[in-house]
C-alpha positions in Angstrom: 26.7 54.1 -134.6 28.3 51.0 -133.0 25.5 48.5 -132.2 27.9 46.3 -130.2 27.6 48.5 -127.1 25.2 47.3 -124.4 22.1 49.6 -123.8 22.1 51.5 -120.6 19.6 50.6 -117.8 17.2 53.2 -116.4 18.5 55.3 -113.5 17.6 54.0 -110.0 15.6 56.0 -107.5 17.4 57.9 -104.7 17.9 55.9 -101.6 15.3 56.5 -98.9 16.5 57.5 -95.4 16.8 54.6 -92.9 13.6 53.7 -91.2 13.1 55.0 -87.7 11.5 53.0 -84.9 12.2 50.0 -82.7 13.8 48.0 -85.5 16.3 50.6 -86.5 19.9 50.0 -85.8 21.1 51.3 -82.5 23.2 54.4 -82.7 26.9 53.6 -81.9 28.5 55.7 -79.3 32.2 56.4 -79.1 32.6 55.5 -75.4 30.1 53.3 -73.5 30.1 53.5 -69.7 31.8 50.8 -67.7 28.6 49.3 -66.3 26.9 48.9 -69.7 30.1 47.4 -71.2 30.3 44.8 -68.4 26.6 43.9 -68.7 26.8 44.0 -72.6 23.8 46.2 -72.8 23.1 49.3 -74.9 24.5 52.6 -73.7 23.3 55.9 -75.0 26.5 57.7 -73.9 24.7 60.4 -71.9 26.9 62.2 -69.4 27.3 62.2 -66.5 24.8 59.3 -66.2 23.6 57.2 -69.1 19.9 56.3 -69.4 20.5 52.6 -68.4 22.4 53.4 -65.2 19.8 56.1 -64.3 17.1 53.5 -64.7 18.9 50.9 -62.7 20.2 53.4 -60.1 23.8 52.4 -60.8 27.0 54.5 -60.5 27.8 55.5 -64.1 31.6 55.6 -64.9 33.1 56.1 -68.3 36.5 54.6 -69.3 38.7 55.3 -72.2 40.2 52.7 -74.5 43.2 52.2 -72.2 40.7 51.3 -69.4 41.6 54.5 -67.5 38.9 56.9 -66.4 39.3 60.3 -68.0 40.4 63.0 -65.6 37.6 65.4 -66.4 35.1 62.6 -65.9 36.6 61.7 -62.5 36.4 65.3 -61.2 32.9 65.8 -62.5 31.6 62.5 -61.2 33.2 63.0 -57.7 31.8 66.5 -57.6 28.3 65.3 -58.4 28.6 62.3 -56.0 29.7 64.6 -53.1 26.9 67.0 -53.8 24.3 64.2 -53.9 25.6 62.8 -50.6 25.6 66.2 -48.9 22.0 66.7 -50.0 21.1 63.2 -48.9 22.6 63.7 -45.4 20.9 67.0 -45.0 17.5 65.5 -45.9 18.2 62.5 -43.6 18.9 64.9 -40.7 15.7 66.8 -41.4 13.6 63.6 -41.5 15.1 62.3 -38.2 14.1 65.5 -36.4 10.5 64.4 -36.4 11.1 60.6 -35.9 11.3 58.5 -32.7 14.6 57.6 -31.1 14.7 54.0 -32.2 14.2 55.1 -35.9 17.2 57.4 -35.5 19.3 54.6 -33.9 18.4 52.2 -36.7 19.3 54.8 -39.4 22.7 55.4 -37.8 23.3 51.7 -37.8 22.5 51.4 -41.5 24.8 54.3 -42.4 27.5 52.8 -40.2 27.2 49.5 -42.1 27.9 51.2 -45.4 24.4 51.6 -46.8 24.2 54.3 -49.4 22.7 57.5 -48.0 20.3 57.9 -50.9 18.9 54.4 -50.2 18.5 55.2 -46.5 16.8 58.5 -47.4 14.4 56.6 -49.7 13.6 54.2 -46.9 12.8 57.1 -44.5 10.5 58.6 -47.2 8.7 55.2 -47.6 10.1 54.7 -51.1 11.8 51.6 -52.5 15.3 51.9 -54.0 15.5 51.5 -57.7 17.8 48.5 -57.5 16.7 45.0 -58.2 14.9 43.6 -55.2 16.6 40.3 -55.3 20.0 41.8 -54.5 21.2 41.6 -50.9 22.4 45.3 -50.7 18.9 46.4 -51.6 17.3 44.1 -49.0 19.7 45.3 -46.4 18.8 48.9 -47.2 15.0 48.2 -46.8 15.1 45.9 -43.7 16.2 46.9 -40.2 19.8 46.0 -39.3 20.7 42.6 -40.5 24.1 41.1 -39.5 24.8 38.2 -41.8 23.9 36.6 -45.1 22.5 33.7 -43.1 20.2 36.0 -41.1 19.1 37.8 -44.3 18.2 34.4 -45.9 16.1 33.4 -42.8 14.3 36.8 -42.9 13.3 36.2 -46.5 12.6 32.5 -46.5 11.1 32.1 -43.0 9.5 35.5 -42.1 7.2 33.9 -39.5 10.1 32.6 -37.5 12.5 35.4 -38.1 10.7 38.7 -38.2 12.5 41.9 -39.0 13.6 43.2 -35.6 13.6 46.9 -35.0 14.9 46.9 -31.4 13.1 49.7 -29.5 15.9 51.7 -27.9 13.3 53.4 -25.8 13.2 50.3 -23.7 17.0 50.5 -23.1 16.6 54.2 -22.2 14.3 53.4 -19.3 17.1 51.4 -17.6 20.3 52.9 -19.2 21.3 54.5 -15.9 21.0 51.3 -13.9 24.7 51.0 -13.3 25.4 54.8 -13.3 25.7 56.8 -10.2 24.7 55.7 -6.7 21.0 55.9 -7.1 18.7 53.0 -6.6 18.4 50.9 -9.7 14.7 50.4 -9.3 14.2 54.2 -9.2 14.9 54.2 -12.9 12.4 51.5 -13.8 9.5 53.3 -15.3 6.6 51.7 -17.1 6.5 53.0 -20.7 3.4 54.8 -21.8 2.2 52.1 -24.2 2.5 49.2 -21.7 -0.7 47.2 -21.6 -2.6 48.4 -18.6 -4.2 46.0 -16.2 -6.9 48.5 -15.5 -9.7 47.5 -17.9 -11.9 50.1 -19.5 -15.5 50.2 -18.6 -16.6 48.5 -21.8 -14.1 45.7 -21.4 -15.3 42.5 -19.5 -13.8 42.3 -16.0 -12.8 38.6 -16.5 -11.6 36.6 -19.5 -14.9 34.7 -19.3 -18.1 36.4 -18.0 -19.2 33.2 -16.2 -16.6 33.8 -13.5 -18.9 36.6 -12.2 -21.0 33.8 -10.8 -18.1 32.2 -8.8 -18.9 31.1 -5.2 -15.4 30.5 -3.9 -16.6 29.6 -0.4 -17.9 26.3 -1.8 -14.3 25.2 -2.6 -12.1 26.6 0.1 -12.1 27.9 3.7 -9.5 30.6 2.9 -11.3 33.9 3.6 -11.0 35.4 0.1 -13.7 37.4 -1.8 -15.3 36.0 -4.9 -14.0 39.0 -7.0 -10.4 38.5 -5.9 -10.5 34.8 -6.5 -12.2 35.2 -9.9 -9.7 37.9 -10.9 -6.7 35.7 -10.1 -8.2 32.8 -11.9 -8.9 34.9 -14.9 -5.4 36.3 -15.0 -3.9 32.8 -14.8 -6.1 31.6 -17.7 -4.8 34.5 -19.8 -1.1 34.2 -18.9 0.1 30.7 -18.0 -2.8 28.5 -19.1 -2.1 29.0 -22.9 1.4 27.5 -22.4 0.6 24.5 -20.1 -3.2 23.9 -20.5 -3.5 21.3 -17.8 -7.3 21.3 -18.2 -10.1 22.5 -20.5 -10.5 26.1 -19.4 -14.1 26.5 -20.5 -15.3 23.2 -18.9 -13.3 24.1 -15.8 -15.2 27.4 -15.4 -18.5 25.6 -15.9 -17.7 23.0 -13.2 -16.2 25.7 -10.9 -19.2 28.2 -11.0 -21.8 25.4 -11.0 -20.1 23.7 -8.0 -19.8 20.4 -9.8 -17.9 17.5 -8.1 -17.6 14.0 -9.1 -15.6 11.7 -11.4 -16.2 13.8 -14.6 -15.7 17.2 -13.0 -12.6 19.1 -13.9 -12.5 20.8 -10.6 -11.9 19.7 -7.0 -10.9 21.4 -3.7 -7.3 20.3 -4.2 -7.3 21.7 -7.7 -8.8 25.0 -6.8 -6.4 25.6 -3.9 -3.4 24.7 -6.0 -4.4 26.9 -8.8 -5.1 29.9 -6.6 -1.8 29.3 -4.7 0.0 30.0 -7.9 -2.5 32.4 -9.5 -2.4 34.8 -6.5 1.4 35.3 -7.0 0.9 36.7 -10.4 -2.2 38.7 -9.4 -0.2 40.3 -6.5 1.4 42.6 -9.1 -2.1 44.1 -9.4 -3.4 43.6 -5.9 -0.4 43.3 -3.4 -2.7 41.8 -0.7 -3.0 38.7 -2.9 0.5 37.6 -2.0 -0.5 36.5 1.5 -3.5 34.5 0.1 -1.0 32.6 -2.1 0.6 31.1 1.0 -2.7 30.3 2.6 -3.9 28.4 -0.5 -0.6 26.6 -0.7 -0.9 25.4 2.9 -4.4 24.2 2.3 -3.5 22.4 -0.9 -0.6 20.5 0.9 -3.0 19.6 3.7 -5.5 18.2 1.2 -2.9 16.2 -0.6 -1.6 14.7 2.7 -5.1 13.7 3.7 -6.0 12.0 0.4 -2.6 10.3 -0.1 -2.2 8.7 -3.6 -4.3 10.5 -6.1 -5.2 9.2 -9.6 -7.6 11.7 -11.1 -7.1 14.2 -13.9 -7.9 17.3 -11.9 -5.5 16.3 -9.1 -2.7 15.6 -11.6 -3.1 19.1 -12.8 -3.2 20.3 -9.2 0.1 18.6 -8.4 1.9 20.4 -11.2 0.4 23.7 -10.2 1.3 23.1 -6.5 4.9 22.3 -7.5 5.1 25.6 -9.5 3.6 27.6 -6.6 6.0 26.3 -4.0 9.1 26.4 -6.3 8.3 30.0 -7.2 8.1 30.8 -3.5 11.7 29.6 -3.4 11.4 26.2 -1.7 12.3 23.8 -4.5 13.1 20.8 -2.4 9.7 20.8 -0.8 8.1 21.4 -4.2 9.9 18.5 -6.0 7.9 15.8 -4.4 4.7 17.1 -5.9 6.2 17.1 -9.4 7.3 13.6 -8.8 3.8 12.6 -7.6 2.3 14.1 -10.7 4.6 12.1 -13.0 4.0 8.9 -11.1 0.2 9.4 -11.2 0.4 10.0 -15.0 2.3 6.7 -15.4 -0.2 4.8 -13.4 -3.0 6.3 -15.5 -1.1 5.5 -18.7 -1.3 9.1 -19.9 2.0 8.8 -21.7 2.7 6.2 -24.3 -0.2 4.2 -25.5 -3.1 4.5 -23.1 -5.9 1.9 -22.5 -8.8 3.5 -24.3 -11.3 1.2 -22.5 -10.7 3.4 -19.4 -11.6 6.6 -21.2 -15.4 6.5 -20.8 -17.5 9.3 -22.4 -16.3 11.6 -25.2 -16.1 14.3 -22.5 -13.7 12.2 -20.5 -11.6 11.5 -23.6 -11.1 15.2 -24.2 -10.3 15.8 -20.5 -7.7 12.9 -20.6 -6.1 14.4 -23.7 -6.0 17.8 -22.1 -4.3 16.7 -19.0 -1.9 14.3 -20.7 -0.7 16.9 -23.2 -0.7 19.7 -20.6 1.5 17.7 -18.3 3.7 16.7 -21.2 4.2 20.4 -22.2 5.1 21.3 -18.6 7.5 18.4 -18.1 9.4 19.1 -21.4 9.7 22.8 -20.4 11.2 21.6 -17.1 13.4 19.2 -19.0 14.8 22.2 -20.9 16.2 23.5 -17.6 17.3 20.0 -16.5 14.8 19.7 -13.7 13.5 16.4 -15.0 14.7 14.1 -17.8 13.1 14.1 -21.2 9.9 12.1 -21.7 10.7 8.6 -23.2 7.1 8.0 -24.4 5.1 11.1 -25.2 1.3 10.9 -25.3 -0.2 9.1 -28.3 -3.8 10.2 -27.6 -4.9 12.8 -30.2 -4.5 16.5 -29.3 -7.5 18.0 -27.6 -8.3 20.3 -30.5 -8.4 17.3 -32.9 -10.8 15.5 -30.6 -13.1 18.5 -30.2 -13.2 18.9 -34.0 -14.1 15.3 -34.6 -16.7 15.2 -31.8 -18.2 18.4 -33.1 -18.7 16.8 -36.5 -20.3 13.7 -34.9 -22.4 15.5 -32.4 -26.0 16.3 -33.4 -27.2 17.6 -30.0 -26.8 21.2 -29.1 -26.5 20.3 -25.4 -23.3 18.3 -26.2 -21.5 21.5 -27.1 -19.8 23.7 -24.6 -20.0 27.5 -25.1 -16.6 29.2 -25.0 -15.5 32.8 -25.0 -13.5 34.2 -27.9 -10.4 34.6 -25.7 -10.5 31.0 -24.6 -11.1 29.8 -28.1 -7.8 31.3 -29.1 -6.1 29.7 -26.1 -7.4 26.3 -27.2 -5.8 26.7 -30.6 -2.6 27.9 -29.1 -2.3 24.7 -27.0 -2.0 22.5 -30.1 0.8 24.7 -31.4 2.7 24.5 -28.1 2.3 20.7 -28.1 3.9 20.4 -31.5 6.8 22.6 -30.4 7.5 20.6 -27.3 7.3 17.3 -29.2 10.2 18.5 -31.4 12.0 19.8 -28.3 11.6 16.6 -26.5 13.1 14.6 -29.4 16.1 16.9 -29.3 16.6 16.6 -25.5 16.3 12.8 -25.7 19.3 12.7 -28.0 21.3 15.5 -26.4 20.9 14.3 -22.8 21.9 10.7 -23.6 25.5 10.4 -22.6 25.7 6.6 -23.2 25.0 6.3 -26.9 26.0 9.8 -28.1 23.8 10.0 -31.2 24.1 13.7 -31.5 25.3 15.1 -34.8 25.1 18.2 -36.9 22.9 16.4 -39.4 20.5 15.6 -36.6 20.6 19.2 -35.4 19.8 20.6 -38.8 17.0 18.0 -39.3 15.3 19.1 -36.1 15.9 22.8 -37.0 14.1 22.1 -40.3 11.2 20.6 -38.4 11.0 23.7 -36.2 11.0 26.0 -39.3 8.3 23.8 -40.9 6.1 24.2 -37.8 6.4 27.9 -37.8 6.0 28.3 -41.6 2.5 26.7 -41.3 1.3 28.6 -38.2 -2.2 29.9 -38.3 -2.6 33.7 -38.5 -3.6 33.8 -34.8 -0.1 32.5 -33.8 2.0 34.7 -36.1 3.8 37.7 -34.5 2.1 40.9 -35.3 2.1 44.4 -34.0 -0.4 43.6 -31.3 0.0 39.9 -30.7 -1.4 38.2 -27.6 1.3 37.6 -25.1 1.1 33.8 -25.5 2.2 34.3 -29.1 5.3 36.1 -28.0 5.9 33.3 -25.4 5.6 30.7 -28.2 8.2 32.4 -30.3 10.4 33.0 -27.3 10.3 29.3 -26.5 11.0 28.4 -30.1 14.2 30.5 -30.2 15.4 29.2 -26.9 15.1 25.7 -28.3 17.1 26.8 -31.4 19.9 28.0 -29.1 19.9 24.6 -27.4 20.0 22.9 -30.8 23.2 24.7 -32.1 25.0 25.5 -28.8 27.1 22.3 -28.9 28.5 23.2 -32.3 29.7 26.7 -31.4 32.6 27.6 -29.2 31.4 29.3 -26.0 33.2 32.6 -26.8 31.3 32.7 -30.1 27.8 32.0 -28.7 26.5 35.5 -29.3 25.0 37.8 -31.9 26.8 40.0 -34.4 27.4 43.7 -34.1 28.6 44.2 -37.7 27.6 42.6 -40.9 29.3 39.2 -41.5 29.2 37.9 -45.0 28.5 34.3 -43.9 25.8 31.9 -45.2 23.5 29.9 -42.9 25.6 28.0 -40.4 25.2 27.0 -36.7 26.8 30.3 -35.7 24.7 32.6 -38.0 21.5 30.8 -37.0 22.4 31.1 -33.3 23.1 34.8 -33.7 19.9 35.4 -35.6 17.9 33.7 -32.8 19.7 35.7 -30.2 18.5 38.9 -32.0 15.0 37.6 -32.1 15.0 36.9 -28.3 16.3 40.4 -27.6 13.6 41.9 -29.7 10.8 39.8 -28.0 12.0 40.7 -24.5 11.9 44.3 -25.4 8.4 43.9 -26.9 7.2 42.2 -23.7 8.6 45.0 -21.5 7.0 47.7 -23.7 3.6 46.2 -24.5 2.6 44.3 -21.3 2.6 45.0 -17.7 4.4 42.5 -15.4 1.1 40.9 -14.5 1.0 39.5 -18.0 4.5 38.2 -18.1 5.0 34.4 -18.1 7.6 32.6 -16.0 9.2 31.4 -19.2 10.6 34.9 -19.6 13.0 34.4 -16.7 14.7 31.5 -18.6 14.7 33.6 -21.8 16.3 36.5 -19.9 19.2 34.3 -18.7 19.6 32.6 -22.1 19.8 35.9 -23.9 21.9 37.9 -21.5 24.4 35.0 -21.3 24.7 35.1 -25.1 25.0 38.9 -25.1 27.7 38.9 -22.5 29.8 36.4 -24.4 30.5 39.2 -26.9 33.1 41.2 -25.0 33.4 43.7 -28.0 29.7 44.7 -27.7 29.6 48.2 -26.3 25.9 47.8 -25.6 26.1 44.6 -23.5 26.1 46.5 -20.3 22.9 48.3 -21.2 21.2 45.1 -22.2 22.3 43.5 -18.9 20.7 46.5 -17.1 17.5 45.9 -19.1 17.3 42.2 -18.2 17.9 42.9 -14.5 15.3 45.6 -14.6 12.8 43.0 -16.0 13.7 40.6 -13.2 13.2 43.4 -10.6 9.8 44.1 -11.9 8.8 40.5 -11.3 10.4 40.3 -7.9 7.4 41.6 -5.9 5.2 38.8 -7.3 7.7 35.9 -7.7 10.1 35.4 -4.9 12.4 33.0 -6.8 13.4 35.9 -9.2 16.0 37.0 -6.7 17.9 33.8 -7.6 17.6 34.5 -11.3 19.0 38.0 -10.8 21.9 36.6 -8.7 22.6 34.1 -11.4 22.7 36.9 -14.0 25.0 38.9 -11.7 27.3 36.0 -11.3 27.6 35.5 -15.1 28.1 39.2 -15.6 30.8 39.5 -13.0 32.7 36.4 -14.3 32.6 37.8 -17.9 33.8 41.3 -16.8 30.6 43.2 -17.7 30.3 44.6 -14.1 32.5 44.8 -11.0 31.8 42.8 -7.9 30.9 46.0 -6.1 28.3 46.9 -8.7 26.8 43.3 -8.5 26.5 43.5 -4.7 24.8 46.9 -4.9 22.3 45.6 -7.4 21.6 42.5 -5.3 20.9 44.7 -2.2 18.6 46.9 -4.2 16.8 43.9 -5.7 16.3 42.2 -2.3 14.7 45.4 -1.1 11.9 45.0 -3.7 10.6 41.7 -2.4 7.4 41.8 -0.5 8.1 38.5 1.3 11.2 37.9 3.4 13.4 35.3 1.7 16.4 34.0 3.6 17.0 30.5 2.3 18.7 30.0 -1.1 16.8 28.2 -3.8 18.2 24.7 -4.4 16.4 23.6 -7.5 19.2 22.6 -9.8 17.6 24.5 -12.7 20.2 25.0 -15.5 19.8 28.5 -16.7 23.1 28.9 -18.5 23.8 25.5 -20.1 27.2 24.6 -21.6 28.1 21.8 -23.9 29.5 19.3 -21.5 29.1 20.8 -18.1 25.5 21.6 -17.0 26.5 21.8 -13.4 28.4 25.0 -14.0 25.3 26.6 -15.4 22.8 25.5 -12.7 21.2 28.1 -10.6 22.8 26.4 -7.5 26.3 26.8 -8.9 25.7 30.4 -10.0 24.1 31.5 -6.8 27.0 29.8 -4.8 29.4 31.7 -7.1 27.6 34.9 -6.3 27.9 34.2 -2.6 31.7 33.7 -3.1 31.9 37.0 -4.9 30.1 38.7 -2.0 32.3 37.1 0.7 35.5 37.9 -1.2 34.5 41.5 -1.6 33.7 41.8 2.1 36.9 40.1 3.1 39.0 42.4 0.9 37.2 45.6 1.7 39.7 48.2 2.8 42.7 46.2 1.6 44.8 48.4 -0.8 
């Protein structure tokens, strides 16, 4: 035996099978789908849809090595896709049969915009698509119609300012026949079923504050009006217009009113009561038509009291002057009204309400709050008038703290129960709303000061974007009571309406007039002046619809008339919009519903008709017919044209063209030309 050979080693054990579990090597597939190859993720090769694509709700497509899809795969995939679409469309149709009209309209819009039918179906079922929520296509599938990347960004980042707008088509349906046929337009104006009724249920307080039940109106005026009618009109004013202007402390005013307090610290006076009721009776006439005549009587009495007293430098009388101006202007006699607005402004300057006031003249804590209330109330009112070019912007806004801040600080310092004033829950919400309106009008006034200055010309896009940022910051920090919800108080809708009107003013100079409108199809553009403008137009349209549906005309604020013209002017700029005629009809119907109460609305309607005729939305014959029908709705005979100079359709460099004077003159020209050419072939 040869000992030089190496000894053999023992035999090794058989190899064990590869371990199974999460650490095992992934099985290789011969062909991965295109989606998994692009994402560089594992594909299990399942046909027709791999597990990864099924989980992510992606279209699963298999390619061969030459990057060409296999013919059998193409036919199989297309067959499955067509079958799925057919089933989805059938299910969508079945779901829509039990849904409202506006849901059906919104669904058709989404399908027309290219949204996948399966995503639309999941939305109707209340499900979420399986795609990643951060992707725009998914967000567009979930949200109501969105028309630009910029609008989508605003909806996501600033939902308090830009709510998802699901325009209720039922509102358009009530007026869709306005321009059709020869029937009267107002015959088609029906109040939707869910409009807030002015008839209060038995368990609801008759007034916004129960203390008004103790009103003795004969103490304040010689006008033969009942206590109930006067209290009802005052209550309606406190619910509708007072939250926006807040010339006085509503709770303290009610106390002084019902307890018949007069004197230097009283918030009431005969002049104040007459001026307030002169305007309040106009709005209340939509509930009680007989109140319209009382409005004129209170107006005459207020003018007589002012003429007898001459120069007035008290807080209640400054508020009275602003209210008297509003009453006379809404009655259509703006030249006669203007002197009272001027008198209010001059009295405020003499009393140092704007700028830095002399605190030595304030007196008691109660007087300080009253001074702040009147100063900021008049400021809010004047800036709103400045928006329509009635007065110039305020050079020096009030520096006195806001009323809510003063009340809070005094409540902490006060240790006596008698120093506190009881307040109803409704008026407590109104007090909080005033501070929010003040902050809005402060920003708006800063904008108007620069935009209306033709000498220095400091306007720039950077300035506009900076102020827009301040507006968004204001809305992002709103308290819950001022956020738009399903059943928001009407002053919340007015606040957001005013906000978006200011946004239109901010960006109007940077957009060509023909492009100052919303979008009808999706535009892949980021945030820019045009996309922001279009998004705010959409918000205004939605809020006007909500007002028309949720609230009766008695609860509509005069600010809506400006919003109507701002919005319809933008809508009419888009000549390709097939629905612009319907929206024009809707806005005119809103104006007609206000006509019986507010005489001046005839001029707003004529301004809208002039704009619509010039932009080819209606013919001159249609405009004349609507004007005749509108005039027939007025309770009071109105022959003289309003000459107020309000700019309701502003342009970049020519505000005269957009004034109500120019537009009503233009409408008269259209009328005369039509009469002159009648019968000429």
